C-alpha positions as CSV (number, residue, x, y, z in Angstrom):
1,M,39.0,-12.2,-33.5
2,N,36.9,-10.8,-36.4
3,I,34.3,-8.0,-35.9
4,F,31.4,-10.4,-36.0
5,S,32.9,-12.4,-33.1
6,R,33.5,-9.2,-31.1
7,I,29.9,-8.0,-31.6
8,L,28.5,-11.4,-30.6
9,F,30.8,-11.5,-27.5
10,C,29.6,-8.0,-26.4
11,L,26.0,-8.8,-27.0
12,S,26.3,-12.0,-24.9
13,L,27.9,-10.0,-22.0
14,L,25.1,-7.4,-22.2
15,C,22.4,-10.2,-22.0
16,I,24.1,-11.6,-18.9
17,V,24.2,-8.2,-17.2
18,T,20.6,-7.3,-18.1
19,A,19.3,-10.7,-17.0
20,Q,20.5,-10.0,-13.5
21,A,18.8,-6.6,-13.3
22,Q,15.2,-7.3,-12.6
23,L,12.5,-7.9,-10.0
24,A,12.8,-11.7,-9.4
25,V,9.4,-13.2,-8.4
26,T,8.9,-16.8,-7.1
27,V,5.3,-18.1,-7.1
28,S,4.5,-20.8,-4.6
29,P,1.8,-23.4,-5.3
30,P,-1.6,-22.5,-4.1
31,K,-2.7,-23.6,-0.6
32,I,-6.4,-24.4,-0.4
33,V,-8.2,-23.8,2.9
34,G,-12.0,-24.1,2.6
35,Q,-13.2,-21.4,0.2
36,K,-9.9,-19.6,0.1
37,A,-6.7,-20.2,-2.0
38,I,-3.5,-18.5,-0.8
39,V,-0.7,-17.9,-3.3
40,Q,2.6,-16.6,-1.9
41,L,4.9,-14.4,-3.9
42,K,8.5,-14.0,-2.9
43,M,10.1,-11.0,-4.5
44,K,13.7,-9.8,-4.7
45,N,14.7,-6.4,-6.2
46,N,17.8,-7.0,-8.3
47,L,17.3,-3.6,-10.0
48,T,19.6,-0.6,-9.2
49,N,16.5,1.5,-8.4
50,K,14.0,1.3,-5.6
51,V,10.7,-0.2,-6.6
52,E,8.0,2.2,-5.4
53,S,5.1,0.0,-6.4
54,A,4.1,-3.1,-8.4
55,R,0.7,-4.3,-9.5
56,A,0.0,-7.9,-10.3
57,V,-2.8,-10.3,-11.1
58,C,-3.1,-13.9,-10.0
59,F,-5.2,-16.3,-11.9
60,L,-6.2,-19.6,-10.3
61,L,-6.7,-22.4,-12.9
62,D,-8.1,-25.9,-12.5
63,E,-6.6,-29.1,-14.1
64,Q,-8.4,-28.3,-17.3
65,G,-6.9,-24.8,-17.5
66,Q,-10.2,-23.2,-16.6
67,M,-10.1,-20.1,-14.4
68,V,-11.7,-20.7,-11.1
69,G,-10.6,-17.4,-9.4
70,Q,-8.5,-14.3,-9.8
71,S,-7.2,-11.3,-7.8
72,T,-5.5,-8.1,-8.7
73,K,-3.5,-6.3,-6.1
74,W,-0.6,-3.9,-5.5
75,V,2.0,-6.3,-4.3
76,I,4.6,-3.6,-3.5
77,G,3.9,0.0,-2.6
78,Q,0.7,2.0,-2.6
79,N,-0.2,1.9,1.2
80,K,3.0,0.0,2.0
81,T,6.7,0.9,1.7
82,G,8.6,0.3,-1.5
83,L,11.3,-2.3,-2.1
84,D,14.9,-1.1,-1.9
85,P,17.6,-2.5,-4.2
86,K,18.7,-6.0,-3.1
87,G,15.6,-6.0,-0.8
88,E,13.3,-8.9,-0.4
89,T,9.6,-9.2,0.5
90,T,6.6,-11.5,0.4
91,F,3.0,-11.0,-0.6
92,N,0.1,-13.4,-0.2
93,F,-2.7,-13.3,-2.8
94,V,-5.9,-14.5,-1.1
95,I,-8.5,-15.7,-3.7
96,T,-11.9,-16.4,-2.3
97,S,-14.7,-18.5,-3.9
98,P,-18.4,-18.3,-3.1
99,Q,-18.4,-22.2,-2.9
100,P,-15.6,-24.5,-1.7
101,F,-13.2,-25.3,-4.5
102,T,-14.2,-28.6,-6.2
103,T,-10.5,-29.6,-6.6
104,T,-7.3,-28.9,-4.7
105,N,-5.2,-29.5,-7.9
106,L,-5.0,-25.9,-8.8
107,T,-2.3,-23.8,-10.6
108,A,-1.5,-20.2,-10.0
109,K,-0.5,-17.9,-12.9
110,V,0.9,-14.5,-12.0
111,S,1.4,-11.5,-14.3
112,F,2.6,-8.0,-13.5
113,S,0.9,-5.1,-15.2
114,R,2.7,-2.1,-13.6
115,L,6.1,-1.5,-12.2
116,V,7.0,2.0,-10.8
117,L,10.6,2.8,-9.9
118,D,12.0,5.5,-7.7
119,G,11.0,9.0,-9.0
120,D,7.7,7.7,-10.5
121,K,9.6,6.2,-13.5
122,L,7.6,3.4,-15.2
123,A,9.5,0.3,-16.0
124,D,8.8,-2.3,-18.8
125,V,7.4,-5.3,-16.9
126,R,8.3,-7.6,-19.8
127,Q,11.9,-6.8,-19.4
128,N,12.2,-6.0,-15.7
129,V,10.1,-8.7,-14.0
130,S,11.2,-12.4,-14.0
131,I,8.6,-14.9,-12.7
132,N,9.5,-18.4,-11.6
133,D,6.9,-21.0,-10.5
134,E,8.1,-22.9,-7.4
135,G,5.8,-25.8,-8.2
136,A,3.4,-26.5,-11.1
137,R,0.4,-27.6,-9.0
138,G,-0.9,-26.9,-5.5
139,A,-1.0,-29.5,-2.9
140,P,-4.1,-30.4,-0.9
141,T,-4.1,-28.5,2.4
142,T,-6.4,-29.1,5.4
143,P,-7.7,-26.2,7.5
């Protein structure tokens, strides 16, 4: 095995290991109830450190990609307990509208802006948060 092959092999192992070590987030499709949209986040801490707090924004988009609502919240921590390694939790974004939504065919896009680990250590959200959409569009929901 030449040196190039060894380096490539080591890099691929490193990528496999680091891909596992992150906050895994699953975004459920929005559920529309009157003037409210509820977007559930399911989170699992695959990091080796406790997540003290995490801040995220949820954008609600219509079928043309136009934003019809948004909400920014601390989804872990702040006035709640943190998330231990291997721990799981859920958070519900509630996005309200002054008028009823004109469509129930909405998409939720979630982005994390801050991730604080044990000991107030800031983590890079681009490397340490993995977001997976459970479904592309929301389904009509009756109250």
